[in-house]
PyMOL Python script that loads the backbone (N, CA, C, O; Angstrom):
from pymol import cmd

cmd.read_pdbstr("""\
ATOM      1  N   MET A   1      13.940  36.242  45.841  1.00  0.00           N
ATOM      2  CA  MET A   1      13.506  35.338  44.802  1.00  0.00           C
ATOM      3  C   MET A   1      12.494  36.052  43.898  1.00  0.00           C
ATOM      4  O   MET A   1      11.571  36.682  44.414  1.00  0.00           O
ATOM      5  N   PRO A   2      12.634  35.975  42.552  1.00  0.00           N
ATOM      6  CA  PRO A   2      11.722  36.698  41.654  1.00  0.00           C
ATOM      7  C   PRO A   2      10.307  36.125  41.694  1.00  0.00           C
ATOM      8  O   PRO A   2      10.101  34.938  41.946  1.00  0.00           O
ATOM      9  N   ASN A   3       9.360  36.990  41.442  1.00  0.00           N
ATOM     10  CA  ASN A   3       7.964  36.601  41.389  1.00  0.00           C
ATOM     11  C   ASN A   3       7.719  35.810  40.105  1.00  0.00           C
ATOM     12  O   ASN A   3       7.978  36.311  39.011  1.00  0.00           O
ATOM     13  N   ARG A   4       7.220  34.568  40.233  1.00  0.00           N
ATOM     14  CA  ARG A   4       7.015  33.706  39.056  1.00  0.00           C
ATOM     15  C   ARG A   4       5.960  34.240  38.105  1.00  0.00           C
ATOM     16  O   ARG A   4       6.109  34.135  36.888  1.00  0.00           O
ATOM     17  N   LYS A   5       4.891  34.813  38.651  1.00  0.00           N
ATOM     18  CA  LYS A   5       3.848  35.363  37.783  1.00  0.00           C
ATOM     19  C   LYS A   5       4.408  36.487  36.930  1.00  0.00           C
ATOM     20  O   LYS A   5       4.116  36.563  35.736  1.00  0.00           O
ATOM     21  N   LYS A   6       5.203  37.353  37.520  1.00  0.00           N
ATOM     22  CA  LYS A   6       5.794  38.455  36.771  1.00  0.00           C
ATOM     23  C   LYS A   6       6.731  37.923  35.698  1.00  0.00           C
ATOM     24  O   LYS A   6       6.736  38.431  34.577  1.00  0.00           O
ATOM     25  N   ALA A   7       7.526  36.903  36.024  1.00  0.00           N
ATOM     26  CA  ALA A   7       8.453  36.315  35.053  1.00  0.00           C
ATOM     27  C   ALA A   7       7.680  35.725  33.875  1.00  0.00           C
ATOM     28  O   ALA A   7       8.101  35.869  32.728  1.00  0.00           O
ATOM     29  N   ALA A   8       6.563  35.068  34.145  1.00  0.00           N
ATOM     30  CA  ALA A   8       5.759  34.490  33.067  1.00  0.00           C
ATOM     31  C   ALA A   8       5.165  35.592  32.198  1.00  0.00           C
ATOM     32  O   ALA A   8       5.098  35.453  30.977  1.00  0.00           O
ATOM     33  N   ALA A   9       4.734  36.687  32.822  1.00  0.00           N
ATOM     34  CA  ALA A   9       4.148  37.794  32.064  1.00  0.00           C
ATOM     35  C   ALA A   9       5.200  38.475  31.198  1.00  0.00           C
ATOM     36  O   ALA A   9       4.874  39.003  30.134  1.00  0.00           O
ATOM     37  N   ASP A  10       6.444  38.472  31.631  1.00  0.00           N
ATOM     38  CA  ASP A  10       7.509  39.111  30.864  1.00  0.00           C
ATOM     39  C   ASP A  10       7.872  38.335  29.603  1.00  0.00           C
ATOM     40  O   ASP A  10       8.531  38.878  28.717  1.00  0.00           O
ATOM     41  N   LYS A  11       7.451  37.070  29.508  1.00  0.00           N
ATOM     42  CA  LYS A  11       7.759  36.266  28.334  1.00  0.00           C
ATOM     43  C   LYS A  11       7.077  36.786  27.078  1.00  0.00           C
ATOM     44  O   LYS A  11       7.494  36.461  25.967  1.00  0.00           O
ATOM     45  N   GLY A  12       6.054  37.573  27.238  1.00  0.00           N
ATOM     46  CA  GLY A  12       5.297  38.038  26.084  1.00  0.00           C
ATOM     47  C   GLY A  12       4.082  37.173  25.878  1.00  0.00           C
ATOM     48  O   GLY A  12       3.802  36.296  26.695  1.00  0.00           O
ATOM     49  N   PRO A  13       3.346  37.401  24.794  1.00  0.00           N
ATOM     50  CA  PRO A  13       2.107  36.661  24.582  1.00  0.00           C
ATOM     51  C   PRO A  13       2.364  35.169  24.381  1.00  0.00           C
ATOM     52  O   PRO A  13       3.339  34.765  23.746  1.00  0.00           O
ATOM     53  N   ARG A  14       1.466  34.369  24.938  1.00  0.00           N
ATOM     54  CA  ARG A  14       1.532  32.918  24.738  1.00  0.00           C
ATOM     55  C   ARG A  14       0.738  32.570  23.480  1.00  0.00           C
ATOM     56  O   ARG A  14      -0.072  33.369  23.009  1.00  0.00           O
ATOM     57  N   ASN A  15       0.973  31.389  22.948  1.00  0.00           N
ATOM     58  CA  ASN A  15       0.193  30.928  21.801  1.00  0.00           C
ATOM     59  C   ASN A  15      -0.579  29.679  22.192  1.00  0.00           C
ATOM     60  O   ASN A  15      -0.391  29.148  23.287  1.00  0.00           O
ATOM     61  N   LEU A  16      -1.448  29.207  21.304  1.00  0.00           N
ATOM     62  CA  LEU A  16      -2.312  28.071  21.622  1.00  0.00           C
ATOM     63  C   LEU A  16      -1.541  26.795  21.916  1.00  0.00           C
ATOM     64  O   LEU A  16      -2.028  25.952  22.670  1.00  0.00           O
ATOM     65  N   THR A  17      -0.356  26.623  21.347  1.00  0.00           N
ATOM     66  CA  THR A  17       0.400  25.385  21.583  1.00  0.00           C
ATOM     67  C   THR A  17       0.857  25.260  23.031  1.00  0.00           C
ATOM     68  O   THR A  17       1.206  24.166  23.476  1.00  0.00           O
ATOM     69  N   GLU A  18       0.860  26.360  23.767  1.00  0.00           N
ATOM     70  CA  GLU A  18       1.311  26.335  25.160  1.00  0.00           C
ATOM     71  C   GLU A  18       0.216  25.923  26.138  1.00  0.00           C
ATOM     72  O   GLU A  18       0.487  25.705  27.318  1.00  0.00           O
ATOM     73  N   LEU A  19      -1.021  25.816  25.652  1.00  0.00           N
ATOM     74  CA  LEU A  19      -2.111  25.363  26.511  1.00  0.00           C
ATOM     75  C   LEU A  19      -2.014  23.855  26.706  1.00  0.00           C
ATOM     76  O   LEU A  19      -1.711  23.115  25.770  1.00  0.00           O
ATOM     77  N   ARG A  20      -2.276  23.407  27.934  1.00  0.00           N
ATOM     78  CA  ARG A  20      -2.359  21.973  28.211  1.00  0.00           C
ATOM     79  C   ARG A  20      -3.802  21.525  28.037  1.00  0.00           C
ATOM     80  O   ARG A  20      -4.715  22.350  28.043  1.00  0.00           O
ATOM     81  N   ARG A  21      -4.011  20.233  27.882  1.00  0.00           N
ATOM     82  CA  ARG A  21      -5.363  19.710  27.686  1.00  0.00           C
ATOM     83  C   ARG A  21      -6.281  20.180  28.816  1.00  0.00           C
ATOM     84  O   ARG A  21      -5.969  20.001  29.994  1.00  0.00           O
ATOM     85  N   GLY A  22      -7.404  20.777  28.450  1.00  0.00           N
ATOM     86  CA  GLY A  22      -8.371  21.281  29.403  1.00  0.00           C
ATOM     87  C   GLY A  22      -8.118  22.717  29.835  1.00  0.00           C
ATOM     88  O   GLY A  22      -8.993  23.341  30.435  1.00  0.00           O
ATOM     89  N   GLU A  23      -6.951  23.249  29.544  1.00  0.00           N
ATOM     90  CA  GLU A  23      -6.612  24.628  29.910  1.00  0.00           C
ATOM     91  C   GLU A  23      -7.171  25.574  28.846  1.00  0.00           C
ATOM     92  O   GLU A  23      -7.288  25.205  27.678  1.00  0.00           O
ATOM     93  N   SER A  24      -7.513  26.786  29.259  1.00  0.00           N
ATOM     94  CA  SER A  24      -8.053  27.749  28.296  1.00  0.00           C
ATOM     95  C   SER A  24      -7.370  29.097  28.453  1.00  0.00           C
ATOM     96  O   SER A  24      -6.697  29.371  29.446  1.00  0.00           O
ATOM     97  N   GLY A  25      -7.566  29.922  27.444  1.00  0.00           N
ATOM     98  CA  GLY A  25      -7.023  31.268  27.445  1.00  0.00           C
ATOM     99  C   GLY A  25      -7.880  32.148  26.559  1.00  0.00           C
ATOM    100  O   GLY A  25      -8.716  31.663  25.797  1.00  0.00           O
ATOM    101  N   ILE A  26      -7.663  33.440  26.671  1.00  0.00           N
ATOM    102  CA  ILE A  26      -8.417  34.410  25.870  1.00  0.00           C
ATOM    103  C   ILE A  26      -7.564  34.799  24.665  1.00  0.00           C
ATOM    104  O   ILE A  26      -6.413  35.215  24.804  1.00  0.00           O
ATOM    105  N   LEU A  27      -8.155  34.655  23.485  1.00  0.00           N
ATOM    106  CA  LEU A  27      -7.447  34.965  22.253  1.00  0.00           C
ATOM    107  C   LEU A  27      -7.221  36.473  22.144  1.00  0.00           C
ATOM    108  O   LEU A  27      -8.151  37.264  22.300  1.00  0.00           O
ATOM    109  N   GLU A  28      -5.987  36.854  21.876  1.00  0.00           N
ATOM    110  CA  GLU A  28      -5.662  38.275  21.709  1.00  0.00           C
ATOM    111  C   GLU A  28      -5.622  38.657  20.237  1.00  0.00           C
ATOM    112  O   GLU A  28      -6.221  39.653  19.830  1.00  0.00           O
ATOM    113  N   ARG A  29      -4.904  37.852  19.429  1.00  0.00           N
ATOM    114  CA  ARG A  29      -4.828  38.184  18.002  1.00  0.00           C
ATOM    115  C   ARG A  29      -4.402  36.962  17.189  1.00  0.00           C
ATOM    116  O   ARG A  29      -3.867  35.988  17.718  1.00  0.00           O
ATOM    117  N   LEU A  30      -4.656  37.052  15.895  1.00  0.00           N
ATOM    118  CA  LEU A  30      -4.267  36.021  14.946  1.00  0.00           C
ATOM    119  C   LEU A  30      -3.157  36.604  14.089  1.00  0.00           C
ATOM    120  O   LEU A  30      -3.379  37.556  13.341  1.00  0.00           O
ATOM    121  N   ASP A  31      -1.983  36.044  14.194  1.00  0.00           N
ATOM    122  CA  ASP A  31      -0.821  36.533  13.458  1.00  0.00           C
ATOM    123  C   ASP A  31      -0.651  35.695  12.187  1.00  0.00           C
ATOM    124  O   ASP A  31       0.340  34.988  12.008  1.00  0.00           O
ATOM    125  N   LEU A  32      -1.650  35.801  11.320  1.00  0.00           N
ATOM    126  CA  LEU A  32      -1.722  34.993  10.101  1.00  0.00           C
ATOM    127  C   LEU A  32      -2.017  35.883   8.899  1.00  0.00           C
ATOM    128  O   LEU A  32      -2.482  37.012   9.057  1.00  0.00           O
ATOM    129  N   PRO A  33      -1.746  35.374   7.699  1.00  0.00           N
ATOM    130  CA  PRO A  33      -2.171  36.116   6.493  1.00  0.00           C
ATOM    131  C   PRO A  33      -3.680  36.362   6.543  1.00  0.00           C
ATOM    132  O   PRO A  33      -4.425  35.578   7.132  1.00  0.00           O
ATOM    133  N   GLU A  34      -4.113  37.435   5.933  1.00  0.00           N
ATOM    134  CA  GLU A  34      -5.506  37.876   6.015  1.00  0.00           C
ATOM    135  C   GLU A  34      -6.516  36.778   5.666  1.00  0.00           C
ATOM    136  O   GLU A  34      -7.499  36.607   6.388  1.00  0.00           O
ATOM    137  N   ASP A  35      -6.300  36.039   4.589  1.00  0.00           N
ATOM    138  CA  ASP A  35      -7.251  34.994   4.192  1.00  0.00           C
ATOM    139  C   ASP A  35      -7.343  33.890   5.236  1.00  0.00           C
ATOM    140  O   ASP A  35      -8.439  33.421   5.543  1.00  0.00           O
ATOM    141  N   ASP A  36      -6.208  33.469   5.783  1.00  0.00           N
ATOM    142  CA  ASP A  36      -6.206  32.423   6.811  1.00  0.00           C
ATOM    143  C   ASP A  36      -6.879  32.922   8.089  1.00  0.00           C
ATOM    144  O   ASP A  36      -7.668  32.203   8.704  1.00  0.00           O
ATOM    145  N   ALA A  37      -6.562  34.157   8.485  1.00  0.00           N
ATOM    146  CA  ALA A  37      -7.167  34.735   9.683  1.00  0.00           C
ATOM    147  C   ALA A  37      -8.683  34.841   9.510  1.00  0.00           C
ATOM    148  O   ALA A  37      -9.433  34.513  10.430  1.00  0.00           O
ATOM    149  N   ARG A  38      -9.132  35.286   8.363  1.00  0.00           N
ATOM    150  CA  ARG A  38     -10.568  35.429   8.112  1.00  0.00           C
ATOM    151  C   ARG A  38     -11.272  34.080   8.218  1.00  0.00           C
ATOM    152  O   ARG A  38     -12.347  33.985   8.811  1.00  0.00           O
ATOM    153  N   ARG A  39     -10.674  33.041   7.650  1.00  0.00           N
ATOM    154  CA  ARG A  39     -11.275  31.697   7.697  1.00  0.00           C
ATOM    155  C   ARG A  39     -11.425  31.223   9.148  1.00  0.00           C
ATOM    156  O   ARG A  39     -12.468  30.690   9.524  1.00  0.00           O
ATOM    157  N   LEU A  40     -10.379  31.420   9.961  1.00  0.00           N
ATOM    158  CA  LEU A  40     -10.451  31.012  11.366  1.00  0.00           C
ATOM    159  C   LEU A  40     -11.435  31.868  12.159  1.00  0.00           C
ATOM    160  O   LEU A  40     -12.119  31.365  13.050  1.00  0.00           O
ATOM    161  N   MET A  41     -11.505  33.146  11.839  1.00  0.00           N
ATOM    162  CA  MET A  41     -12.457  34.020  12.524  1.00  0.00           C
ATOM    163  C   MET A  41     -13.889  33.612  12.201  1.00  0.00           C
ATOM    164  O   MET A  41     -14.769  33.733  13.053  1.00  0.00           O
ATOM    165  N   GLU A  42     -14.135  33.135  10.993  1.00  0.00           N
ATOM    166  CA  GLU A  42     -15.468  32.640  10.633  1.00  0.00           C
ATOM    167  C   GLU A  42     -15.836  31.396  11.442  1.00  0.00           C
ATOM    168  O   GLU A  42     -17.017  31.104  11.627  1.00  0.00           O
ATOM    169  N   MET A  43     -14.818  30.654  11.929  1.00  0.00           N
ATOM    170  CA  MET A  43     -15.050  29.464  12.750  1.00  0.00           C
ATOM    171  C   MET A  43     -15.142  29.811  14.239  1.00  0.00           C
ATOM    172  O   MET A  43     -15.359  28.926  15.066  1.00  0.00           O
ATOM    173  N   GLY A  44     -14.978  31.098  14.588  1.00  0.00           N
ATOM    174  CA  GLY A  44     -15.140  31.508  15.972  1.00  0.00           C
ATOM    175  C   GLY A  44     -13.875  31.976  16.668  1.00  0.00           C
ATOM    176  O   GLY A  44     -13.936  32.420  17.814  1.00  0.00           O
ATOM    177  N   PHE A  45     -12.728  31.888  16.000  1.00  0.00           N
ATOM    178  CA  PHE A  45     -11.471  32.337  16.606  1.00  0.00           C
ATOM    179  C   PHE A  45     -11.359  33.856  16.487  1.00  0.00           C
ATOM    180  O   PHE A  45     -10.628  34.382  15.648  1.00  0.00           O
ATOM    181  N   LEU A  46     -12.102  34.540  17.348  1.00  0.00           N
ATOM    182  CA  LEU A  46     -12.143  35.998  17.345  1.00  0.00           C
ATOM    183  C   LEU A  46     -11.421  36.532  18.579  1.00  0.00           C
ATOM    184  O   LEU A  46     -11.498  35.919  19.644  1.00  0.00           O
ATOM    185  N   PRO A  47     -10.728  37.652  18.459  1.00  0.00           N
ATOM    186  CA  PRO A  47     -10.112  38.248  19.643  1.00  0.00           C
ATOM    187  C   PRO A  47     -11.153  38.436  20.746  1.00  0.00           C
ATOM    188  O   PRO A  47     -12.267  38.898  20.498  1.00  0.00           O
ATOM    189  N   GLY A  48     -10.768  38.069  21.963  1.00  0.00           N
ATOM    190  CA  GLY A  48     -11.674  38.157  23.107  1.00  0.00           C
ATOM    191  C   GLY A  48     -12.385  36.861  23.418  1.00  0.00           C
ATOM    192  O   GLY A  48     -12.965  36.725  24.495  1.00  0.00           O
ATOM    193  N   GLN A  49     -12.358  35.893  22.496  1.00  0.00           N
ATOM    194  CA  GLN A  49     -13.002  34.601  22.714  1.00  0.00           C
ATOM    195  C   GLN A  49     -12.125  33.705  23.586  1.00  0.00           C
ATOM    196  O   GLN A  49     -10.898  33.749  23.501  1.00  0.00           O
ATOM    197  N   ARG A  50     -12.770  32.891  24.427  1.00  0.00           N
ATOM    198  CA  ARG A  50     -12.066  31.895  25.227  1.00  0.00           C
ATOM    199  C   ARG A  50     -11.842  30.655  24.364  1.00  0.00           C
ATOM    200  O   ARG A  50     -12.771  30.146  23.739  1.00  0.00           O
ATOM    201  N   VAL A  51     -10.597  30.178  24.338  1.00  0.00           N
ATOM    202  CA  VAL A  51     -10.223  28.987  23.577  1.00  0.00           C
ATOM    203  C   VAL A  51      -9.720  27.944  24.579  1.00  0.00           C
ATOM    204  O   VAL A  51      -8.878  28.240  25.426  1.00  0.00           O
ATOM    205  N   THR A  52     -10.251  26.714  24.469  1.00  0.00           N
ATOM    206  CA  THR A  52      -9.869  25.634  25.373  1.00  0.00           C
ATOM    207  C   THR A  52      -9.196  24.527  24.577  1.00  0.00           C
ATOM    208  O   THR A  52      -9.681  24.124  23.520  1.00  0.00           O
ATOM    209  N   ARG A  53      -8.078  24.043  25.093  1.00  0.00           N
ATOM    210  CA  ARG A  53      -7.339  22.960  24.426  1.00  0.00           C
ATOM    211  C   ARG A  53      -8.048  21.642  24.689  1.00  0.00           C
ATOM    212  O   ARG A  53      -8.418  21.339  25.824  1.00  0.00           O
ATOM    213  N   GLY A  54      -8.233  20.866  23.638  1.00  0.00           N
ATOM    214  CA  GLY A  54      -8.812  19.537  23.742  1.00  0.00           C
ATOM    215  C   GLY A  54      -7.730  18.494  23.539  1.00  0.00           C
ATOM    216  O   GLY A  54      -6.577  18.697  23.919  1.00  0.00           O
ATOM    217  N   HIS A  55      -8.103  17.393  22.949  1.00  0.00           N
ATOM    218  CA  HIS A  55      -7.158  16.300  22.724  1.00  0.00           C
ATOM    219  C   HIS A  55      -6.307  16.543  21.480  1.00  0.00           C
ATOM    220  O   HIS A  55      -6.536  17.489  20.726  1.00  0.00           O
ATOM    221  N   ALA A  56      -5.334  15.679  21.285  1.00  0.00           N
ATOM    222  CA  ALA A  56      -4.451  15.777  20.116  1.00  0.00           C
ATOM    223  C   ALA A  56      -4.353  14.404  19.467  1.00  0.00           C
ATOM    224  O   ALA A  56      -4.641  13.384  20.093  1.00  0.00           O
ATOM    225  N   ALA A  57      -3.946  14.394  18.217  1.00  0.00           N
ATOM    226  CA  ALA A  57      -3.686  13.139  17.520  1.00  0.00           C
ATOM    227  C   ALA A  57      -2.526  12.432  18.226  1.00  0.00           C
ATOM    228  O   ALA A  57      -1.770  13.078  18.951  1.00  0.00           O
ATOM    229  N   PRO A  58      -2.371  11.126  18.031  1.00  0.00           N
ATOM    230  CA  PRO A  58      -1.308  10.384  18.716  1.00  0.00           C
ATOM    231  C   PRO A  58       0.083  11.008  18.580  1.00  0.00           C
ATOM    232  O   PRO A  58       0.864  10.963  19.531  1.00  0.00           O
ATOM    233  N   GLY A  59       0.401  11.574  17.454  1.00  0.00           N
ATOM    234  CA  GLY A  59       1.707  12.208  17.265  1.00  0.00           C
ATOM    235  C   GLY A  59       1.751  13.640  17.782  1.00  0.00           C
ATOM    236  O   GLY A  59       2.797  14.286  17.725  1.00  0.00           O
ATOM    237  N   GLY A  60       0.616  14.147  18.292  1.00  0.00           N
ATOM    238  CA  GLY A  60       0.569  15.503  18.825  1.00  0.00           C
ATOM    239  C   GLY A  60       0.112  16.550  17.829  1.00  0.00           C
ATOM    240  O   GLY A  60      -0.037  17.718  18.188  1.00  0.00           O
ATOM    241  N   ASP A  61      -0.115  16.153  16.578  1.00  0.00           N
ATOM    242  CA  ASP A  61      -0.506  17.112  15.559  1.00  0.00           C
ATOM    243  C   ASP A  61      -1.489  16.450  14.606  1.00  0.00           C
ATOM    244  O   ASP A  61      -1.149  15.402  14.056  1.00  0.00           O
ATOM    245  N   PRO A  62      -2.669  16.975  14.374  1.00  0.00           N
ATOM    246  CA  PRO A  62      -3.172  18.255  14.861  1.00  0.00           C
ATOM    247  C   PRO A  62      -3.697  18.156  16.301  1.00  0.00           C
ATOM    248  O   PRO A  62      -3.804  17.074  16.878  1.00  0.00           O
ATOM    249  N   ARG A  63      -4.012  19.314  16.844  1.00  0.00           N
ATOM    250  CA  ARG A  63      -4.594  19.426  18.179  1.00  0.00           C
ATOM    251  C   ARG A  63      -5.990  20.010  18.037  1.00  0.00           C
ATOM    252  O   ARG A  63      -6.260  20.800  17.131  1.00  0.00           O
ATOM    253  N   VAL A  64      -6.867  19.614  18.939  1.00  0.00           N
ATOM    254  CA  VAL A  64      -8.243  20.101  18.901  1.00  0.00           C
ATOM    255  C   VAL A  64      -8.397  21.226  19.922  1.00  0.00           C
ATOM    256  O   VAL A  64      -7.918  21.138  21.053  1.00  0.00           O
ATOM    257  N   PHE A  65      -9.079  22.283  19.488  1.00  0.00           N
ATOM    258  CA  PHE A  65      -9.378  23.421  20.352  1.00  0.00           C
ATOM    259  C   PHE A  65     -10.875  23.677  20.301  1.00  0.00           C
ATOM    260  O   PHE A  65     -11.493  23.571  19.242  1.00  0.00           O
ATOM    261  N   ARG A  66     -11.461  24.016  21.456  1.00  0.00           N
ATOM    262  CA  ARG A  66     -12.886  24.342  21.525  1.00  0.00           C
ATOM    263  C   ARG A  66     -13.025  25.859  21.618  1.00  0.00           C
ATOM    264  O   ARG A  66     -12.435  26.503  22.485  1.00  0.00           O
ATOM    265  N   VAL A  67     -13.812  26.406  20.712  1.00  0.00           N
ATOM    266  CA  VAL A  67     -14.081  27.846  20.714  1.00  0.00           C
ATOM    267  C   VAL A  67     -15.547  28.042  20.333  1.00  0.00           C
ATOM    268  O   VAL A  67     -16.026  27.475  19.351  1.00  0.00           O
ATOM    269  N   ASP A  68     -16.244  28.845  21.113  1.00  0.00           N
ATOM    270  CA  ASP A  68     -17.643  29.168  20.835  1.00  0.00           C
ATOM    271  C   ASP A  68     -18.497  27.914  20.638  1.00  0.00           C
ATOM    272  O   ASP A  68     -19.374  27.892  19.775  1.00  0.00           O
ATOM    273  N   GLY A  69     -18.241  26.854  21.448  1.00  0.00           N
ATOM    274  CA  GLY A  69     -19.042  25.639  21.393  1.00  0.00           C
ATOM    275  C   GLY A  69     -18.690  24.682  20.257  1.00  0.00           C
ATOM    276  O   GLY A  69     -19.362  23.666  20.082  1.00  0.00           O
ATOM    277  N   THR A  70     -17.663  24.984  19.493  1.00  0.00           N
ATOM    278  CA  THR A  70     -17.259  24.155  18.358  1.00  0.00           C
ATOM    279  C   THR A  70     -15.847  23.640  18.572  1.00  0.00           C
ATOM    280  O   THR A  70     -14.988  24.362  19.078  1.00  0.00           O
ATOM    281  N   GLU A  71     -15.604  22.398  18.189  1.00  0.00           N
ATOM    282  CA  GLU A  71     -14.254  21.850  18.246  1.00  0.00           C
ATOM    283  C   GLU A  71     -13.618  21.938  16.863  1.00  0.00           C
ATOM    284  O   GLU A  71     -14.207  21.530  15.862  1.00  0.00           O
ATOM    285  N   VAL A  72     -12.402  22.479  16.833  1.00  0.00           N
ATOM    286  CA  VAL A  72     -11.680  22.685  15.575  1.00  0.00           C
ATOM    287  C   VAL A  72     -10.279  22.107  15.736  1.00  0.00           C
ATOM    288  O   VAL A  72      -9.598  22.392  16.721  1.00  0.00           O
ATOM    289  N   ALA A  73      -9.846  21.296  14.770  1.00  0.00           N
ATOM    290  CA  ALA A  73      -8.490  20.752  14.774  1.00  0.00           C
ATOM    291  C   ALA A  73      -7.571  21.704  14.017  1.00  0.00           C
ATOM    292  O   ALA A  73      -7.858  22.097  12.886  1.00  0.00           O
ATOM    293  N   LEU A  74      -6.466  22.066  14.657  1.00  0.00           N
ATOM    294  CA  LEU A  74      -5.486  22.955  14.035  1.00  0.00           C
ATOM    295  C   LEU A  74      -4.115  22.303  14.049  1.00  0.00           C
ATOM    296  O   LEU A  74      -3.737  21.653  15.024  1.00  0.00           O
ATOM    297  N   ARG A  75      -3.386  22.476  12.984  1.00  0.00           N
ATOM    298  CA  ARG A  75      -2.000  22.024  12.947  1.00  0.00           C
ATOM    299  C   ARG A  75      -1.161  22.923  13.848  1.00  0.00           C
ATOM    300  O   ARG A  75      -1.521  24.070  14.113  1.00  0.00           O
ATOM    301  N   ARG A  76      -0.052  22.391  14.308  1.00  0.00           N
ATOM    302  CA  ARG A  76       0.828  23.108  15.217  1.00  0.00           C
ATOM    303  C   ARG A  76       1.281  24.447  14.627  1.00  0.00           C
ATOM    304  O   ARG A  76       1.299  25.457  15.331  1.00  0.00           O
ATOM    305  N   GLU A  77       1.647  24.462  13.341  1.00  0.00           N
ATOM    306  CA  GLU A  77       2.153  25.706  12.745  1.00  0.00           C
ATOM    307  C   GLU A  77       1.087  26.802  12.713  1.00  0.00           C
ATOM    308  O   GLU A  77       1.419  27.987  12.742  1.00  0.00           O
ATOM    309  N   THR A  78      -0.190  26.418  12.655  1.00  0.00           N
ATOM    310  CA  THR A  78      -1.268  27.408  12.716  1.00  0.00           C
ATOM    311  C   THR A  78      -1.501  27.844  14.155  1.00  0.00           C
ATOM    312  O   THR A  78      -1.640  29.036  14.428  1.00  0.00           O
ATOM    313  N   ALA A  79      -1.545  26.879  15.084  1.00  0.00           N
ATOM    314  CA  ALA A  79      -1.792  27.182  16.496  1.00  0.00           C
ATOM    315  C   ALA A  79      -0.718  28.108  17.065  1.00  0.00           C
ATOM    316  O   ALA A  79      -1.000  28.893  17.970  1.00  0.00           O
ATOM    317  N   LEU A  80       0.504  28.026  16.547  1.00  0.00           N
ATOM    318  CA  LEU A  80       1.593  28.903  16.995  1.00  0.00           C
ATOM    319  C   LEU A  80       1.288  30.374  16.712  1.00  0.00           C
ATOM    320  O   LEU A  80       1.796  31.260  17.399  1.00  0.00           O
ATOM    321  N   LYS A  81       0.463  30.629  15.705  1.00  0.00           N
ATOM    322  CA  LYS A  81       0.184  32.003  15.266  1.00  0.00           C
ATOM    323  C   LYS A  81      -1.053  32.614  15.922  1.00  0.00           C
ATOM    324  O   LYS A  81      -1.389  33.769  15.659  1.00  0.00           O
ATOM    325  N   LEU A  82      -1.735  31.839  16.781  1.00  0.00           N
ATOM    326  CA  LEU A  82      -2.887  32.365  17.505  1.00  0.00           C
ATOM    327  C   LEU A  82      -2.422  32.715  18.911  1.00  0.00           C
ATOM    328  O   LEU A  82      -2.131  31.835  19.720  1.00  0.00           O
ATOM    329  N   LEU A  83      -2.358  34.002  19.185  1.00  0.00           N
ATOM    330  CA  LEU A  83      -1.736  34.493  20.416  1.00  0.00           C
ATOM    331  C   LEU A  83      -2.784  34.798  21.487  1.00  0.00           C
ATOM    332  O   LEU A  83      -3.860  35.321  21.197  1.00  0.00           O
ATOM    333  N   LEU A  84      -2.442  34.460  22.726  1.00  0.00           N
ATOM    334  CA  LEU A  84      -3.315  34.651  23.877  1.00  0.00           C
ATOM    335  C   LEU A  84      -2.891  35.857  24.691  1.00  0.00           C
ATOM    336  O   LEU A  84      -1.744  36.298  24.619  1.00  0.00           O
ATOM    337  N   ARG A  85      -3.817  36.381  25.459  1.00  0.00           N
ATOM    338  CA  ARG A  85      -3.513  37.493  26.382  1.00  0.00           C
ATOM    339  C   ARG A  85      -2.598  37.013  27.475  1.00  0.00           C
ATOM    340  O   ARG A  85      -2.223  37.791  28.353  1.00  0.00           O
TER     341      ARG A  85
END
""", "prot")
cmd.dss("prot")
cmd.show_as("cartoon", "prot")
cmd.util.cbc("prot")
cmd.orient("prot")
């Protein structure tokens, strides 16, 4: 039987949308246009930072993420571009 941890690691980098409420991960990179990436980095979304998933709007979008002591709401299409280790 294959090792589940290895199979999960083979999937490649995860993004913020894959975090469940209360789960956290370490940000690896922002796969966004330079201006958008810079704006998010000014809010604390820096590579190496721990990001924790918070609550979401009733329809699931936007979702709240906690980074560096601040809660930030991100739309799904943006959260997809923030990749975790």
